[in-house]
N, C-alpha and C positions, 0 to 999 in steps of 0.2 A: 632561461626563465621567460615566461609569457604572462601577460595580463589579459584576463577575460572579463569583459564588462557584464555585470549581472544586475538586474533591476532590484533584487532584494538586498544584496550585500555590497553593491558597488563593484570595485575591482577585486577579482579573485586572482591571486598570484599562483601560477603553477611553476614549481621548480623543474629542473630538467628531468628528474626521475618521474615525477607526476606526469609531465608532458609525454614521456615515452609510454606510460601506461594508458593515457588518454588516446594516444595515436594508434592503438591497436584496433583491429577489426572488431573484437569483442566489445570494447568500450564504445566505439563509434556506432555500433548497432543500437545503443541506448537512445541515440537521436531519433530513432524511429519506434520508440515505445512510449506511448503517452502515460504520464504520471497517474492520471485519474481514469484511465480506461475510457469508457463511453460517456463519461460525465459531460463531455462537450455537447451532447444532444440536449442537455438541460442548461449548461453554462457554455455558450459558444466560444468564449475566450479560453476555456480550460484545455488548451492544446499543448501545454507545456509537457516536457518529457523527463524521463529518468536521467537523461544526460545532464541537464542543468541542475536537477536535484542532487545528483551525485557530486557535482562541482560545489554546490552549496554546502553539502554535508562535509566535504573535505575542508572547506574554508572554515566552518565552525569548529570542526575537530582540531584543526591547526591552531586556532585561537585559544581553545580550551587548553590544549597541550602547552601553549606558550606561557600560561599561568601555572602550569603543573609540570615541572621538569621531570617528575617521576614517570610520566607517560611515555611508553616506548614510541619512537618515531614511526615504527611500522604500523602502529594502530591508526595513525593519521592516513596512511596509504590504504589501510583496510577500510576506513571510512569512505574513501574515494570509490572503492570497488564493491561496496556492500550490496548493491542492487544489480550487479552484473548479470545475474541469472534470471531476471524477470522475463516472463513470457509476453507475447503480444497482448496489449491492453492490460498489462500489469497483473493485479491480483485476480482478475476476472476468471482465468482458466485454472486457477489453483484447486478448484473443486474437482477437476478431472486429472490433474497431474501432481507430481510431488511438489513440495513447497519450493519457492524460488531460491531459498538459501541453499538447498541441496544442488540446484542447478548452478549456482554461483561457484560452488566447490568444483563442479564438473568442468566449467570453463577454465578455472584456474589450473586444474590438472591437465587439461587436454588442449587448451587454446594457446595461441601465440602469446597472450598476455602472461602465461605462466613462465615463458622463457625470459621475459623482462623481469619478473619477480625474482627468479632464481639468481639474477645478478647480485642481489643484496640479501635475500632471505631463502632459507629452506622452505619448501611448500608447506611442510608440516607446521613450521613456526608461523607462517603467514596465515594459514587456515585457522589456527588457534586465535589469532588476533581479530578475526571476524566476530568473535564472541566477547571482545574487550568491551567493558562498560562504556567506553567512549563511543562505540559503534552500536552496541546492542545492550542497553541498560534501561533502568527505570526513567532516567532523564538522560537523553543522549543527543548527539549531533544530528542524527537522522530525523527524529521527530521534531526537533527544534526547527529544522529547515522546512520539512514538508508542511507543517501546520501554517507557517507564515506564507510560504510560497503558494500553497493551494488556495488560501484566502485571497491572496493578491490576484491570481489568475482567474478565479471564479467571480471576483468582485464581491464576495461575501464579506461583511463588515465585522468579522469575528477574529481576525488574525493580528490584533494589536498586542504584541508581546515585546517586552523590553528585553530583547535578546542580549544586548550589551551588558546589562546588569546581571542577567542570569550567567552569561559566560564568565564574568569576572568573579562570580561567587560560587563557582563549582570547584571543589577541592578533591583531588584524587588521593586516597589513603593507601593505595597499593592494591586495593580490591574493588573499590567502587567510587563513583562520583558522589560527593556529599554536598548538599546545598548549604551554603553559609546563611546565617540569620538574615543578612541583608538581601538575600536572593529569594526569600520566601514569597514575596509579593509577585515577583516575576515568574516564579514557578507556578503560583496560583493562576496567573493569567494564561500560562501555557495550557493548563488543564481546563480552564474555562473556555479557551478557544477550541480545544478538542471537543468538549461536550456540546458546543454550539455547532461546530462543523459536522458533527456526526449525523444529525437528522437533516440538516439543510443541504449538505454536499455529499458526504460519503454514503448516505442511505437514501438519497433522492430517488423517488419512485421511477422516474424516467430512466435514470441510469441503471437501476436494478432490473427493470423490464428488458431493456436493450441487452444488458449483460446476460440475462437468462436465455434470451434468444440466441445470442452468440454461442453460449455454452452448448445449447442444443444442436446448433449447426455443426460445431466442432465435434461433438459426440457422434453425430450421424456420419460425419465425414471419416471418423475413425483415424485421425492423424496420430501416429505413434510418437512417444516421448522423444525418440531419437531425431525426429524431424521438427517437432514443434519447438524444441529448445533452441534450435538454430534460427528460427524464423523471426522476422520483424513484422510489423503490422501490415506493411505493403505486401510482403510474401503471403501472409495468412488470408487477407481479404482477396487477393488475386486467386489463391487456391480455391477458396469457397465460391467465388463467382463463377469459376469454370468447372465446378464439381459435376460429376456425372450423376449425382443424386439430385433430383428435382426439388426435393424438400429442402435440401441445403441451399440451393440457389434461391428458393422462395424466401427463406429466412433472411439471407444476407441482403437480398434486394429490399426487403421490408426495412431492414436497419439502414441501408443506404438512403432510402427515400423517407425515412422517419415515419413509416407507417407501422407503429409499434403495437404490440399486443396491449390489451386493456386489463385493468385489475378486476378479477372476478371475486377474489377474496384477498383482504389485506388486514392482518390481525396481529395484535400484540399478545394474544393468548397462546402460549406455547403448548402444542399438543404432544410434543416429545418426538425423539428421533424415530422410534418404531412406527408411529402413526404416519410420519412423513414418508418413510421408506415404503410403506404399504400404499400410501396415496400416490406416490410417484409411479409405482408399478401399475396401479389401476388406471391412472390417467394415460399412461403410455400405451397400455393395451387398448384403451377405449378411443383415445383421440390422437395418438401419435405425436407429431410435431406441432399440432395445433394448440397445445397447452404446455405450460412449463410451471415448475414449482421452484420457488426461491426460499431457501431456509438458511439464512446467514448466521454465522456465529455471533454470539452476544459480545458487546464491547467489554474490554478488560480494564482499561485505564490503569496500566502499570505504573504510571507516574505517581499514583497515591502511595506506592511502596518506597519511594525515594527517601533516603535518610536526610535529616536536617540536623546541623550542629546546633545544639541548644545548651548554652553554658559549657559544662565539661563533658556532656554526654550527647547521645544521638537519639533522635526520635523520628518516627515515620512522619512524612508530610501530612498524611491524613489524621495523625494525632495532634499535629501542631495547628492545622488550619480547619476551622469549622466549615469554611466554604468548600474545601476539598471533600470533607466528609459528606456534605450535602450533595455534591455532584456525584459522588460514588453511589450514594443511596438512590439517586435518580437515574443512574446509568442505563438501566433497562427500560426506562419510560418510553423512549422513542424507537425501541427495537420492534421490527415488524417482519413477519413472514408472509409470503403471498403466493397466490395462484394467478397466472396471467394467461390470457387466451386471445386468439384471433377474434375480432369483433363478431363475425358471423356465427360463431359457435358458443358465444358467451352464455346464452340462455340454457343450452343443453348442459353445459358444464356446471352452471349454477344448480340445476336440478340434480346433477350427479353428486355434487358436494353436499347438498342437503341430505341426500340418502347416506352418503359415505360418513359424514361427520355427525349425523344424527341431529 
């Protein structure tokens, strides 16, 4: 057993099996994967990693399981490993490669960590536990940790969530985690924190611009999945800095020196995927690496679908809480897509966009 001090949860206790999982090369790699990607260019203290988030998720999963004896012990260890497959800079590169969840499965099947897991579980059994509602549900240990942790490390004043009350009022019915009536206010605060963090942190324009430049650099470098899945951020940046492609070196140097592209277009009006696809191709042909297009997915806010115990029945959180309904209705308000460009070509690209978009 080992105690790890954490600024969010205090002391996190790792039992011997958890410690063996943590001490594998695959898990230690997470020390070198930032939780919020390039958000530290906007929030300098946001250098926390997937490593401490994974420990925090494990801590919360273990606490929730402590109040719910019906939850399999393996689900708690699955919570520890849920982010094992993240690429360098977390979600940033998922526009180019398969989702990190698939990469997590690959690590478990092919890495040293799989040998540790096999001591207690079959791999098939453990892989199924990655989908357990404790790990991946409408209200789960993962999002409970990352919202509070991300607010703490960015300094954003939106992460005040009564995690203790929420943990104590989550009940597992064999299929899902249900919020008890006394936990509704805490669940509301979680969703409120998410809705506030989305525009201020997760979609901050500086982070989005830098991320689009990194994506372009990796795309130009042509790194195959078999290589990128094993890299940490030190590996990737070193690879891009010594690239034989001058455009790649230019992009990564601009990120290094925070000489970022500027917003040529930044809009909440959705032109649709077909227009975006055509626009990307046209810009690529005309301006190459000097312009990027960022078209993020719209927020889902799965928490609204969580079930609440009301009397003898169950209702959706969005049906019980007027505040949650309002937040869901407003969820697309802060969504933006953008075209970013190097400052010296902005006027040319503005003229191009006026013609292309009419």
